N, C-alpha and C positions, 0 to 999 in steps of 0.2 A: 547572573542578575539576582533578583530578589529571592527566588526559590532555592538558590544555591549558596546563599550566605551561610557561614558557619553557625550563626545564631539560629537561623531558620531551620537548618538541617538537624541541629541537636535537639530541637523541640518536637520533631516529628515522632509520632507514635503509631504503631500498627497493631490492629487487632488480630485475633487468631485466624480469621478468614483471610486477611491480607497476607499474613505470614505463610499461610498454606499455599496461596497463589504463587508466591515467590519460590517456595520449595518445589512446587510442581513444575515451574518453568525450569528450574535447575535440573530436575530429573529428566525432563524432555530434552534438554540440551545434551545430556549424556546419551539418551537413546538415539539422537540424530546421528551420532557417530556410527552406530550400528547400521542404520539405514544407508549411510553413505558408503560404508565398506561392503555391504552385502547386495545392494541393488543399484548399481550404476546405470543400467539401462532404464530402469523405472525413473530414476532421478532426472535423466536427460529428457524424458517425456514431460515430466512435471515442470522442468525449467522453462520449456517452450510455452506451455500453457500459462505459467505464472507471468512471464514477461509480457505477453499479450494482455492478460487481465490487468496487470499493474498499470500499464500504459493507458489502457482504456478507462479504468476506474478513476485513477488520479486526475485525469483530464475531465472526465464526466462530472466529477465532484465540483469542478469549476465551470460547468456548463459547456465544455468543449466536446463535441461529438463528431465522429466521422463514420461513414458506412463501414460495415463489417469487412467487406472485401478489400476496402482501402486500408483499413487498420492492419489486416494481415500483411498486405504488401509493404506498408510503411515499417512495421515492426520486424517482420521475419525476413523481408527481402531488401530492406533499406531503400525503399523507393523514394524518389524525389518528391517532396511535398508540393501540392498544387493549389492549396488554398490556405487562408490564415489558420483555420482549425488544424489542417494537416501540418502546418509549420509548428504549431504548438505541440502536437503529438510527436513529431519527429525530434523536437528538442528534448522532450521528456525521455524518449527512446534512447537518445545518445547519453544523457546524464545517468539514466538507470543502468545502461550497459557499462558505463565506467565504474559505477559502484559495485555491480555484480562482479566485475573483473578485478578491481583493485581496492574495493572498499576497506578491506581489512588493513591495508598498508597506508591508506590516505589519512593524514592527520585531520583532526577536527580543528580547523584553524580558519582565520578570516580569508586566507588565500583559497582554501578549498571551497568555502561557501561561495565566494565570488566566482570561482571557476565553474562550479555547478550551475549557478544562476546564469552565467554567460552562455553555458551550453543550452540551457532551456530556451534562450532567445537567439540562438545562433542563426536560425532561419527567418527570424522576424525582422521587419524594417527597423524597429527601435532596438537599441543595444541593451544587453543585459550585463550583469556583473558590476552594477553600481548601486551604492546605497541610495535610498530615497532622498530627493531634494526638497520635497514638500510633505507636509503632514498627511497621513492617510487614515482617517477615522474609519472604524468598522461600523457600517450602517446596516440596520435591520429594516427591511421593507415589508409592508403589510399588503395583503390583497386589495384593500380599498385605496391604495395609493399613499397612505401615510408612511412615514419613516421616522426612525429615531437612531441616535448614536448608541450602539450596543457596547462599544469599547473604544477608548481613546488610547492608541499605542504611544510609545515613546516618540517625542517630537523629533522631527527630521534632523535638526542641528545637534541633537544629543545622541543620535543613532550610532555613529562610529564608536563613540566612547562606550555606549551600552553594549555593543557587540564585543568589544575588547574585554570589557568587564565580565561578560558571560563566559568567554573562553577561559579567562584567568581563574574564575571561581570554579568552573568545572574541573580544570586541571588540578587545582588546589584540593578540591573535595576528593578527587580520586587519589591523589598522592597521600592525603592524610586519612584515607579510609573513613570519611565522615558518613558515608551511606553506601549501600550496595549499588552496583551499577544498574540493577533493575529499577532502582529508585531514581538515580541520577539521570538516566537517559530520558524518561518521560518528562522530568523536570526541565531538562534542557529544551525539549521541544515546546513545552508550555511557555517558557521564558522567551524563546525565539519568536513565537507567535505573538506574545505580548509586546515585544519590541517592534515586530512587523517591519523589518529593516529595508524591504524593497518596495518600489512603487506598485509592483504586481508580481504574482507568482509565489507569494509567501506560503500558501497552503501546499503547493506542490513541492516546494523546497523543504518544508517541514517533514513531508512524507519521505522524501529522498534521504534526508538527514537521519530519520528514524532507522531506515535500513542500514545506513553507514555505521551509526553508533552501535546498533545491535551487533553488527558484524565484528566490531572491535572486541566484543566479549564472547564471540563464538556462538551467538544466537542467530544462526543463518537460515532459519525457517523461511524468511522472506525471499530466498532464492528459489524456493520450490512451491510455496503457497503464497499467493498474492495478499499481502497485508492491505494494500490499497483497496482491493475488492472487499475485504472484510470491513474496512472503514466505510466504504460506500454503502454496503448492505446494512450497516447500522449507523447511517449518517446522522439520524436524529440524535442518538446518544453521543455520537462523536462531537457534534457541535454543542449539544446541551452541556456535556461535561466540561468542555473547554470554556464555555461561557461561565459555568458555575465556579470553576477553579480560577478564573481570571478576575473575579470580583474582588476589589480592594487590593489588587496586585501591586499597584504603585506604592501603597503604604506598607507592603509586606505583611498585610493582615489577611491574606487570602488563605483558603483551605484547598489543598491539593488532592484531597481524598477522592473526589468524584473523577477527576482525570486519571489518577493512578489506577483506580479500580477498573475504569474502562480500558485503559491501555493494557494492563495485565490480562484482562479478559480477552481482548482481541488477539494478543499474542498466544495465549493459551488455546484459543479457538483454532488458530493457524496450526499449532503443533498437533492438536487432536485430529485435525483434517489431514495433516501430513501423514500421521500414523495410519489413519484409515485408508487414505489413498494408496499408500505404498502396499498395504496388505491387500486391498481390493484389486489393484492392478496386477500384483504378483499372482494372485489366485486366478485372475481372469485373463491373463495374457494368452494369446493364441486363439484357440477355437471360440471361446465365449466372446472375446472382444471382436473377433471377425464376424461372428453372427450378428452382433448388434450393429456394426458398421454396414454389413450387407443389408440388413433390414431397413436401416435408415435410408440407404441409397435407392431402395425400391419406391420410397414414398414420393409421390408427385404432389401431394397436398400437405398442408400443415398437419402435424401429428403431435400427440402428447407422450409423455414418458410412460404413462400407463399402457398406451397402445403398443409401444415397443416392448415393454415388459411382458405383455400378454403374448406377443409374437415370438418371444425368446424364452420358452420355459426352462427353468433351471438357472437363469441368469438373474442375480439380485438387482433390486432397484438401485443400490449403491453403485454397482458395476455399470448399469445403464447410464447413471448420472455422470460417472467418470468419463465414459466414452463420449457422451454428448458434449461434455465440457472440452474434451480434447478436440473434437471435430469443430466446435465453435472457434477454438483458438486457431485451428488450421484455416478457418474461413469457409468451411464446407457447409455449415448450417448456421442459422441465426434464429434467435427467439422472436416470436411475433408480438410479444408484449411482456408484462411483468406480473408477478403474483402466481397464485396456484392455477389460475385459468389459462395462463400463457401456454402457447404451443411453440413448436419448432418447425422450421421449414428449410429446405435445401436452398443454397445460394446458387447464383448463376455459374460460379466457378467450380461447383462441386463435381460436375461430370468430368471436367478436365483435370482437376487437381487431386481428386480422391478416388482410389480404386479399392474394392473389397480386399481386406487382408493387408492393407498398407500399414 
């Protein structure tokens, strides 16, 4: 669509900071091969954590929440969903699993997009995998009850043609090398969200397609570090930059810089975390990791990271965080809130599912 037209792409200019971000991402892509070759056991642990976090965060961004113990059962044990929220989580689980398994080989096509959306809604009463039949304005609501139209996507009757055009322009831009894939991928996501082709699920679809398109160019960090969690943790910037870059989109007079900067920053953060986690887990596997787990399992009341750190001399705070995040993904512990004052507590399943040294 508009961000991928030859005229628009040829006018794009990048400053030294933006070029440095793209170079850094290319360097991290090279490093990831070393991690994959040298640390298969570590990567297996990270994959399990990432798939739980991705499913949880992408749905929570849309207001869909399920209890931690049910999230674990749904994502790691393929449990049958028992409520509407669980149906939505299970659908995302399946679509995410397909991308992790076959994303590199799956073409970016109308068929693939419809297939993924159908999977999102496979457990829901209403069917997925169909373009919207009515217009779906994006409305911004205020605490006092007021609301306003924040963005008016492509009209429903023009949507199939707009999606076809998006796919064609993307393929043409790649074939003609009009821009680096690190530019084209976030622009595809921006245009997809401006089209808003489905009656519901567009945000989750955009995040799934982000993973798929990055996989096409061997940026596979999303398999080990949850990009969806990073988007959720910076959701104000996520939504604000999308809003800023969609202004005047219909006239192709929009500026993509805010969204590109945010997107590259999020992927860079994932790669930095990937590097840190691999190093931390490798250094802390065995005795140190077991000490943290054992200390957590002793706690009958909510506890803080500092309390665990104090009880495990010689274990870094980074190591404690990694183990706590892994135990959260397993469903053994859950946070009691958000922010610096939040604590952790054991779940009801922890005694049955988690043993020291596991």
